[in-house]
Each structure stands twice: as C-alpha cells, then as structure tokens.
C-alpha positions as CSV (number, residue, x, y, z in Angstrom):
1,M,-16.3,90.8,192.8
2,N,-14.6,93.9,194.3
3,C,-12.9,96.7,192.5
4,V,-9.1,96.0,192.3
5,Y,-8.4,99.7,192.7
6,C,-10.7,100.9,195.6
7,Q,-12.1,97.5,196.9
8,S,-15.7,98.7,196.4
9,E,-18.4,96.1,195.9
10,Q,-20.3,98.4,193.5
11,V,-19.0,96.7,190.4
12,V,-21.0,95.9,187.2
13,K,-20.1,94.0,184.1
14,N,-19.0,96.2,181.3
15,G,-18.6,94.1,178.1
16,S,-16.0,91.6,177.3
17,K,-12.8,91.3,175.3
18,T,-11.8,88.3,173.1
19,L,-8.1,87.6,173.0
20,T,-6.4,86.3,169.9
21,S,-6.4,82.9,171.5
22,K,-10.3,83.1,171.4
23,Q,-10.4,83.3,175.2
24,V,-13.0,85.8,176.5
25,L,-12.2,88.1,179.4
26,Q,-15.0,89.7,181.2
27,R,-14.6,93.5,181.8
28,Y,-16.0,95.3,184.8
29,L,-16.8,99.0,185.7
30,C,-16.5,100.2,189.3
31,K,-19.4,102.6,190.1
32,T,-17.4,104.1,193.0
33,C,-14.1,105.1,191.4
34,G,-15.2,104.8,187.7
35,R,-12.2,102.7,186.7
36,R,-12.5,99.7,184.4
37,F,-10.7,96.4,184.9
38,N,-11.0,92.8,183.8
39,E,-11.0,89.5,185.6
40,R,-7.2,89.3,185.4
41,S,-6.5,92.7,186.8
42,G,-4.6,92.7,190.1
43,T,-3.4,89.1,189.5
44,P,-0.1,87.8,188.2
45,M,-1.9,87.1,184.9
46,A,-2.8,90.8,184.4
47,R,-1.7,92.3,181.0
48,L,-0.6,88.8,179.8
49,R,-1.9,88.0,176.4
50,T,-1.0,84.3,176.6
51,P,-3.8,81.8,177.4
52,V,-3.7,80.7,181.0
53,A,-3.6,77.0,179.9
54,T,-0.3,77.7,178.1
55,V,1.3,79.3,181.1
56,E,0.0,76.5,183.3
57,T,1.5,73.8,180.9
58,A,4.9,75.5,180.9
59,L,5.0,75.9,184.6
60,N,3.9,72.4,185.2
61,A,6.6,71.1,182.9
62,R,9.2,73.1,184.8
63,H,7.8,71.7,188.1
64,E,8.1,68.2,186.8
65,G,11.8,68.8,186.1
66,L,12.0,70.0,182.5
67,G,14.6,72.7,181.8
68,V,13.7,76.2,180.7
69,R,14.6,75.4,177.1
70,A,12.6,72.2,177.0
71,A,9.6,73.8,178.6
72,A,9.8,76.6,176.0
73,R,9.8,74.1,173.2
74,V,6.8,72.3,174.7
75,V,4.6,75.4,174.6
76,G,6.2,77.1,171.6
77,K,7.6,80.2,173.5
78,S,11.1,81.5,174.1
79,P,13.1,80.5,177.2
80,S,13.1,84.1,178.4
81,T,9.3,84.1,178.3
82,I,9.2,81.1,180.5
83,T,11.6,82.7,183.1
84,D,9.5,85.9,182.9
85,W,6.4,83.9,183.8
86,E,8.2,82.2,186.7
87,E,9.4,85.6,188.0
88,R,5.9,87.1,187.7
89,L,4.2,84.3,189.5
90,S,6.9,83.8,192.2
91,T,5.9,87.1,193.8
92,H,2.6,85.5,194.6
93,L,4.0,82.2,196.0
94,P,2.9,82.9,199.6
95,A,-0.8,82.9,198.5
96,W,-0.4,79.5,196.9
97,S,1.7,77.8,199.5
98,P,0.1,77.2,202.9
99,T,2.1,78.0,206.0
100,A,3.3,75.1,208.1
101,P,1.5,74.6,211.4
102,E,3.3,76.0,214.4
103,R,2.8,72.8,216.4
104,G,2.0,69.4,215.1
105,E,3.2,66.9,212.7
106,V,4.6,67.9,209.2
107,T,5.0,65.2,206.6
108,I,7.7,65.8,203.9
109,E,7.6,63.6,200.9
110,G,10.5,63.0,198.5
111,D,9.8,62.5,194.8
112,E,12.9,60.6,193.8
113,L,15.8,59.1,195.6
114,Y,19.3,58.5,194.2
115,T,21.8,56.5,196.2
116,R,25.2,55.2,195.5
117,V,26.6,52.2,197.3
118,A,30.3,51.8,197.2
119,E,31.5,52.5,193.6
120,N,29.8,52.7,190.3
121,L,30.4,49.4,188.4
122,S,29.9,48.7,184.8
123,P,27.1,46.1,184.1
124,L,29.8,43.5,183.2
125,R,31.5,43.7,186.6
126,V,28.4,43.3,188.7
127,T,28.2,39.8,190.3
128,G,25.5,37.6,189.0
129,M,25.7,39.1,185.5
130,D,28.4,36.7,184.2
131,D,26.3,34.3,182.1
C-alpha cells in the first residue's frame, strides 16, 4: 500500500478502528510524511461511516430501477443520503467503466424492450379473447 498523501511505499500498519457497524478499518502510518490514514482514505468511501455493504445494496437497487425513495426504504436511510452517495461515487465513474476500444466490435445489450403495435386495446377487445 502507498501513502495516499505522498505516494511513498514506506507505510506501516498503525492500529485499527472499529466502526459502530462492527466493521474494522485498518489504520496506516507513512514513515516518509508522518501522516496517518486508513484503508478508505483517498477513495469515495473516505469519511463515510456507513458500512460498504449498505452503500452497495442501495446503489445496486438504484441500478436495478428502484427510485431514490424506494432504495432509501430498502436500506433504512434518507433519500438525500442515497443521492449523496450517488454523487460521491459518480466522480469516480471513469475508474469503474472501461473505455470502448477505438477499433473493433462493440456489443450493446438492452435489458428491457417495450413496444407498442397500433393502439392499446383493453383485454376484452383483443381478438381471440372472446370466449
């Protein structure tokens, strides 16, 4: 692990911190600059007291199509907290999303497809349903 402040490799473990969620964060000390940091420092999860699993659950729910309020109910947080997490993590999106190849084939997949043919009919007016 490198220091998040000076990028030095002279880093040693320097205790740990147990969050209220019982998650343990490893602390480190940089021998070069003397600064302390933990495993979340320098990441979008820095200074976030919520367990990573909770944030992941909320963002996966949003990705699967749940609204902000529904995702907030799922994880027991406020809707503004969910949007804060989304904003915080969106700044790091390029690191998660690979760039498209300059030449070559790109496959795009669609999750759902909605089509409408002619007009919307009630079930009683559809042919073949008159039994």
